[in-house]
C-alpha positions as CSV (number, residue, x, y, z in Angstrom):
1,X,0.0,0.0,0.0
2,X,1.0,3.6,-0.4
3,X,0.9,6.3,2.3
4,X,-0.8,9.5,1.3
5,X,-0.4,13.0,2.9
6,X,-2.8,15.8,1.9
7,X,-2.0,19.5,2.3
8,X,-3.0,22.9,1.0
9,X,-6.3,23.4,2.7
10,X,-7.3,26.6,4.5
11,X,-9.9,29.3,4.9
12,X,-11.0,31.1,1.8
13,X,-13.9,33.4,0.9
14,X,-16.6,32.3,-1.5
15,X,-15.4,32.7,-5.1
16,X,-11.8,32.1,-4.1
17,X,-9.3,29.3,-5.1
18,X,-7.2,26.7,-3.4
19,X,-4.8,24.0,-4.7
20,X,-4.6,20.8,-2.7
21,X,-1.7,18.5,-2.9
22,X,-1.5,14.8,-2.2
23,X,2.0,13.4,-1.7
24,X,2.5,9.6,-2.0
25,X,5.1,7.6,-0.2
26,X,6.1,5.8,-3.4
27,X,5.8,6.2,-7.2
28,X,2.3,6.6,-8.5
29,X,3.4,5.9,-12.0
30,X,1.9,2.4,-11.8
31,X,-1.2,3.4,-9.9
32,X,-4.0,3.5,-12.5
33,X,-6.5,5.6,-10.5
34,X,-6.0,8.4,-8.0
35,X,-9.0,10.2,-6.6
36,X,-10.1,13.0,-4.3
37,X,-12.9,12.7,-1.8
38,X,-14.4,15.0,0.8
39,X,-16.4,14.7,4.0
40,X,-18.5,17.6,5.3
41,X,-19.6,17.7,9.0
42,X,-22.4,15.2,9.6
43,X,-22.3,13.8,6.1
44,X,-20.8,10.7,4.4
45,X,-17.5,10.9,2.5
46,X,-18.2,11.6,-1.2
47,X,-16.4,11.3,-4.4
48,X,-15.0,14.6,-5.9
49,X,-12.6,13.8,-8.8
50,X,-10.7,11.0,-10.3
51,X,-7.6,10.8,-12.6
52,X,-6.5,7.7,-14.5
53,X,-3.0,7.1,-15.7
54,X,-4.3,7.0,-19.3
55,X,-5.1,10.7,-18.8
56,X,-8.9,10.7,-18.5
57,X,-10.6,12.3,-15.6
58,X,-14.1,12.2,-13.9
59,X,-15.7,14.7,-11.7
60,X,-18.7,14.9,-9.4
61,X,-21.5,17.0,-10.9
62,X,-21.2,19.4,-8.0
63,X,-17.6,20.4,-8.9
64,X,-17.6,20.0,-12.6
65,X,-16.2,23.1,-14.3
66,X,-14.8,24.4,-11.1
67,X,-12.3,21.8,-9.9
68,X,-9.4,20.2,-11.9
69,X,-7.5,17.1,-10.9
70,X,-4.0,16.5,-12.1
71,X,-1.1,14.3,-11.3
72,X,2.7,14.7,-11.5
73,X,4.1,11.2,-11.6
74,X,7.7,12.5,-11.3
75,X,6.8,14.1,-8.0
76,X,4.5,11.3,-6.8
77,X,1.9,14.0,-6.2
78,X,-1.8,14.5,-7.2
79,X,-3.3,17.9,-7.1
80,X,-6.8,19.3,-6.9
81,X,-7.2,22.9,-8.2
82,X,-10.4,24.3,-6.8
83,X,-11.8,27.5,-8.3
84,X,-15.0,29.5,-7.7
85,X,-15.3,27.9,-4.2
86,X,-18.7,27.8,-2.5
87,X,-19.6,27.5,1.1
88,X,-21.0,24.0,0.4
89,X,-17.4,23.0,-0.6
90,X,-16.5,23.2,3.0
91,X,-15.2,19.7,4.1
92,X,-12.1,17.7,4.9
93,X,-10.6,16.6,1.6
94,X,-8.8,13.3,1.2
95,X,-7.0,11.6,-1.7
96,X,-6.8,7.9,-2.2
97,X,-6.0,5.2,-4.8
98,X,-8.4,2.8,-6.3
99,X,-8.5,0.2,-4.9
100,X,-8.3,2.0,-1.6
101,X,-5.1,2.4,0.4
102,X,-5.1,3.6,4.0
103,X,-6.9,6.9,4.4
104,X,-4.7,9.9,5.3
105,X,-5.5,12.7,7.7
106,X,-7.1,14.8,5.0
107,X,-6.9,18.6,4.7
108,X,-9.6,21.0,5.9
109,X,-11.1,23.4,3.4
110,X,-13.4,26.1,4.8
111,X,-15.2,28.5,2.5
112,X,-16.8,31.5,4.1
113,X,-19.8,33.3,2.6
């Protein structure tokens, strides 16, 4: 399994941007699918975005057109660029592989109105 460490969260006003990073403990070159998830207070963890090694991506409808997932295999890092943030984007954000590895600590994103 791979260890994952998320960073880049913070407090931002609605309409602002953040870029999250997910650093892996080993090469992600051979990992087909990397994904971002989020969990808001009192809610279940939900899918946000997915990146496959072939280059295709998928997004939850709620973030489509605002968020962009990317991966840098040379740096063993996956990114989530979040633009036009909304208060409903407030959550702890996690990255993971598919199939799942051990969940990291996540990074808190808070969007104020």
